[in-house]
Structure formats: C-alpha cells, structure tokens
C-alpha positions, 0 to 999 in steps of 0.5 A, a space after each residue: 468456616 475453615 479451609 476444609 468446608 470451603 474446599 467440600 462446598 466449592 469442590 475446588 482446591 485452593 490452588 485450582 481455584 486460584 488457578 481459574 481466577 488467575 487465568 479469568 485475569 490474563 484473559 481480560 488483561 491480555 492485550 489484543 493484536 493489530 487490526 487485519 487488513 487482509 482483503 481486497 480494497 477499492 477506491 472508496 470514491 465514485 465507482 471507478 475513480 482513483 487518485 487521492 480521496 482527501 481533502 484537495 491537494 494544495 500545490 507542490 513545494 516544488 524546487 525550481 530546478 526540479 519543476 524545469 526537470 518536470 516540465 521539460 518531461 511533460 513536454 516531450 511526452 505529452 504531444 502523442 499523449 505517451 505515459 509509463 502505463 502504455 509501456 506497461 512500467 508501474 508506477 511506482 510510489 507514491 503513485 501506485 497507492 494514492 492513484 490506480 485509477 478505478 482498480 483495486 488492490 489486496 493486501 495479504 496480511 501475516 505476522 512478519 510481512 504485509 503484502 499489497 498486490 495492486 491490480 494496476 501493472 501487477 504491481 506488488 509491494 512487501 513491507 517486512 518487519 523485523 528480522 524479517 527485513 534485508 540489510 540495507 546493503 541488500 535492499 535494490 532500488 525500484 520504482 517502488 522502493 523498499 519499505 519496513 512496516 511497524 505498529 504504532 496502536 492500531 495504525 500501520 506506518 510503513 517506512 519507504 526508502 531505495 526509490 529511484 529517480 521517478 518524474 514521470 508520475 505526478 508526485 515526481 522525486 527523486 532517489 532521495 525520496 522517502 515515503 511514510 504512510 499511515 493506515 488505519 481503518 474509519 468508521 464503516 461508510 453509509 453502505 456499511 464497508 468498512 474503509 482504511 485511510 491511508 495518509 502519505 508524507 513524502 521528503 525529498 529535499 533533492 525536489 521539495 522544500 516542504 513535505 509533500 501530504 496527500 490522502 488515500 481512501 479505499 473501501 474494503 470488498 467482501 470476496 473480492 478477487 483481483 483480475 489479470 492485468 496483462 499489458 505485456 501481453 497486449 503490447 508483444 499481440 501489436 509486435 506480432 502483428 507489426 512482424 506479420 505484416 512486414 514480412 508479407 504473411 498472415 499471423 500465424 
C-alpha cells in the first residue's frame, strides 16, 4: 500500500499520526508528582493516646552535663506539676510532632510550602521548598525552629535547625540541635485509613553522644477539622477573677 493509500485509509496525515503517537508515549511516561498529604491526621494508636507510636524508645544517649540540667529542671517543676503547656506555651520540636497527646494535626500542601498546624496550642510549622526559603540570616530561632523540605521519591524530608535551647520537653536539646523528619505513606490500616509515618532523627552534640531516633504514625481523618484551642483565654479569665476578688467586686 502506498503512502497516499495509508493516508486515505486512516484519515490522518503522517504528521498527525506521529503527533498522536508521540503524545501517547509522553503521556504514559509523564512522571507522577509527590503524594498529597493534605488533610487532618490523628494519632494512629488507640483513641486519645498520643506520643510516639513506633518501637519502644531506647534510653536517650544523653551527656552527663545535659542530664544534670534536665534533672535540675524536673526537680524545680515536678512538685507542683508545672508544665509549659499549663502556661499556654507550645511544646516545640520534636515534641510537637511526636507527642500532641490525642490532638490531631492538619497538613496544607502546596508545591512551594507545606503548612502543618497542630491542634494542641495552635502550634504552626511552615516547611519551605527551594526559592521559597528565607536567607539564613533572616531565619528567626524558635521552639519549632526553621524547616526546609524536599522530596526523595515519595518521601518528604524535612530538615529543621534554628531551634532554641529546650530542657522542658521529653526530647530536651540545645540550640545546636538539628532535626530530620522523613514522612511516607504505608499500607492502610484495618479500618481502611491512610497511614502517615514520620521517622525522626535528632542530632545535638551538646546534649547527646549519638543521634536520637523515634517514630510517629498518623491516621487520616476523612473530612476532619481542627477545633479551637484557647488556652490563653482560659488564663485571662482566671486573671480577671483574681483582679475582681482582690478589688472586692463581682466579675463584670
């Protein structure tokens, strides 16, 4: 069959046929983007159980001088049960990710930024990608530090520095600490929920003789929502009551 007869038989020009074939191949070979973690996630363990959900934690490889600081802190606050949360202070990293009690978190994902909001204390983390990142000199230290992200296949890698010294959480650390979190999805659980696994590694030569590792598992809550966490308002009401009592008047 001649080229002319082929054109008549198919109703396509050779150029059009090539274009169709090329587009089909390109479509089949188009790389998939990273998984979408957008949504509300709760602790994957039993209801209202927070903290790490991976293998049992090993004793922390803490340096003697660091342990002395932590012990002195615990001796100061334990008798009255004082905690940062009792004064509306967020946990800070890595506790905000590994703990959060039975409270959920919400992930809002965009190509240039992932925002993580923990219901507990309304703690918010922003994970920046590529050019969205601020210059090092513009990064302000804080309890949750400064987080940058990148993808390794289907795994989200979050690297955090610019942390402040914190001896008031389970994974105490100095301002030299660096935290790496690796997030990936595993097979759905028995309830059919998507499971998000976060593997954490923290290095801090001032506090530990070896890296500290832990794992947290989150289960997605379909159509979930975060509730308000108004810790500061409760403390303000208590303060108003104190002022009214001192003045001998009724609370307005």
